[in-house]
C-alpha positions as CSV (number, residue, x, y, z in Angstrom):
1,M,-18.6,-21.4,-15.1
2,D,-15.8,-22.2,-12.7
3,A,-15.4,-20.5,-9.4
4,I,-12.0,-19.3,-8.2
5,K,-9.9,-21.7,-6.1
6,E,-6.5,-21.3,-4.6
7,G,-3.9,-21.7,-7.3
8,Y,-6.0,-20.3,-10.1
9,K,-4.6,-17.5,-12.2
10,V,-7.1,-14.6,-12.2
11,S,-7.4,-11.1,-13.6
12,I,-9.2,-8.5,-11.4
13,L,-10.1,-4.9,-11.5
14,F,-9.7,-3.2,-8.1
15,E,-10.1,0.1,-6.5
16,A,-8.5,1.0,-3.1
17,K,-10.0,3.8,-1.0
18,L,-9.4,5.3,2.4
19,E,-12.4,5.1,4.8
20,S,-13.0,8.7,3.9
21,G,-13.8,7.6,0.3
22,E,-10.7,9.1,-1.2
23,T,-9.4,6.8,-4.0
24,I,-5.7,5.9,-3.6
25,L,-5.3,3.3,-6.4
26,K,-7.5,2.1,-9.2
27,T,-6.9,-0.3,-12.1
28,E,-8.4,0.4,-15.5
29,E,-10.1,-2.3,-17.6
30,E,-7.1,-2.6,-20.0
31,K,-4.6,-2.9,-17.1
32,A,-6.4,-5.5,-14.9
33,L,-4.2,-7.1,-12.3
34,S,-3.2,-10.7,-13.0
35,L,-2.2,-12.9,-10.0
36,V,-2.2,-16.5,-8.8
37,V,-4.6,-16.8,-5.9
38,G,-2.7,-17.9,-2.8
39,S,0.7,-16.7,-4.0
40,G,0.9,-13.8,-1.6
41,E,1.0,-11.1,-4.3
42,I,-1.9,-9.2,-2.6
43,P,-3.1,-9.1,1.0
44,I,-4.3,-12.5,2.2
45,S,-7.7,-11.0,3.1
46,I,-8.3,-10.1,-0.5
47,E,-7.1,-13.4,-1.8
48,K,-9.5,-15.2,0.6
49,A,-12.3,-13.0,-0.6
50,L,-11.6,-14.0,-4.2
51,V,-12.1,-17.7,-3.5
52,D,-15.5,-18.9,-4.9
53,M,-16.0,-15.7,-6.9
54,K,-16.8,-16.1,-10.7
55,I,-16.2,-13.9,-13.7
56,G,-18.2,-10.7,-13.3
57,D,-18.6,-11.0,-9.5
58,S,-17.7,-8.0,-7.4
59,K,-16.9,-7.7,-3.7
60,T,-15.9,-5.0,-1.2
61,I,-13.3,-5.9,1.4
62,S,-12.3,-3.7,4.3
63,L,-8.7,-4.1,5.6
64,E,-7.7,-3.0,9.0
65,P,-4.2,-1.6,9.4
66,S,-2.9,-4.9,10.6
67,E,-4.0,-6.5,7.3
68,A,-2.6,-3.7,5.2
69,F,0.3,-1.5,6.0
70,G,0.5,-2.0,9.7
71,P,-0.1,0.4,12.6
72,R,1.6,3.8,12.9
73,I,4.7,3.4,15.0
74,N,5.7,6.5,17.0
75,E,9.4,5.3,17.2
76,L,9.6,5.7,13.4
77,I,9.1,9.5,13.7
78,I,12.6,10.8,14.2
79,E,14.3,14.1,14.7
80,L,17.5,14.4,12.7
81,P,20.2,17.1,12.5
82,K,19.5,19.4,9.6
83,E,23.1,19.4,8.5
84,G,22.8,15.7,7.7
85,F,20.6,16.6,4.7
86,G,23.4,18.3,2.8
87,D,21.9,20.9,0.4
88,N,18.8,21.4,2.5
89,S,17.0,23.7,0.0
90,C,14.4,21.0,-0.7
91,L,13.4,20.4,2.9
92,D,9.7,21.2,2.8
93,V,7.0,19.8,5.0
94,G,5.3,16.9,3.2
95,S,8.3,16.2,0.9
96,V,9.6,12.6,0.7
97,V,13.2,12.0,1.4
98,V,15.3,8.9,1.0
99,L,18.0,8.4,3.6
100,N,20.7,5.7,3.8
101,S,21.5,3.8,6.9
102,P,25.1,3.1,7.9
103,E,24.6,-0.4,6.5
104,G,23.5,1.1,3.1
105,K,19.8,0.4,3.4
106,K,17.5,3.0,1.9
107,F,14.6,4.4,3.9
108,R,11.8,6.7,2.6
109,G,10.3,9.2,5.0
110,T,8.0,12.2,4.9
111,I,9.2,15.5,6.4
112,L,6.8,16.6,9.2
113,K,8.6,19.6,10.5
114,V,11.7,21.7,9.6
115,E,13.3,23.8,12.3
116,E,16.5,25.8,12.5
117,E,18.8,22.9,13.4
118,K,16.6,19.7,13.0
119,V,14.2,18.0,10.7
120,T,11.4,15.7,11.9
121,V,10.9,12.8,9.5
122,D,8.2,10.1,9.6
123,F,9.4,6.8,8.3
124,N,6.1,5.0,8.6
125,H,4.5,3.9,5.4
126,P,2.1,6.8,4.3
127,L,-0.9,4.4,4.7
128,A,0.2,2.9,8.0
129,G,-2.6,3.0,10.6
130,R,-5.2,3.5,7.9
131,T,-8.2,1.2,7.2
132,L,-8.4,0.5,3.4
133,V,-11.5,-0.4,1.5
134,F,-10.9,-2.5,-1.7
135,S,-13.6,-3.2,-4.3
136,V,-12.7,-6.1,-6.6
137,T,-14.3,-7.4,-9.8
138,V,-13.2,-10.7,-11.4
139,V,-12.4,-10.2,-15.1
140,S,-11.0,-13.6,-16.0
141,I,-10.2,-17.0,-14.5
142,D,-7.5,-19.4,-15.9
143,I,-7.6,-22.8,-14.3
144,T,-4.8,-24.3,-16.5
C-alpha cells in the first residue's frame, strides 16, 4: 500500500473543531474532500501531516491562528455611521453585513454594537485568533 507523497491526489474525511471541542466543519463519508497534496488547497500544516499517511490512517493536527485564519486585528473593528446602512431595520448584534469599499470591493463583517448614531462592525474573519483542531482520515490515494 502506497503512502501519500506530495503531488498525490487524495480523498480525506475531516472534522474541524475549536479548542473548546465545538465542531465547526465536518465532512461526511459520501462527501470526502479530494485534493492534490502540495497544491495549497488546505492549510500547509495539514498537507504536511498527510505525507506518509496511508488509506485508513487518521491524525489530529492543531493549527495556531497564524496557520489558520490569522490573528484578530483590532484595527478591523470599526465604528461606522448608522445612516450609511440605509434601511437599518436589520442591524442586530451578531448579524453579518456586507459592505462595499469605494473601490467596489466587498467586505463581510459582524455587528458588535448598535448605538443611536453608529454601528460597530468587526471585519475580522469569525475564526481569526482561534486555534483549530483538525482530525483527518485518509479515504483514498490516487498516484496516477
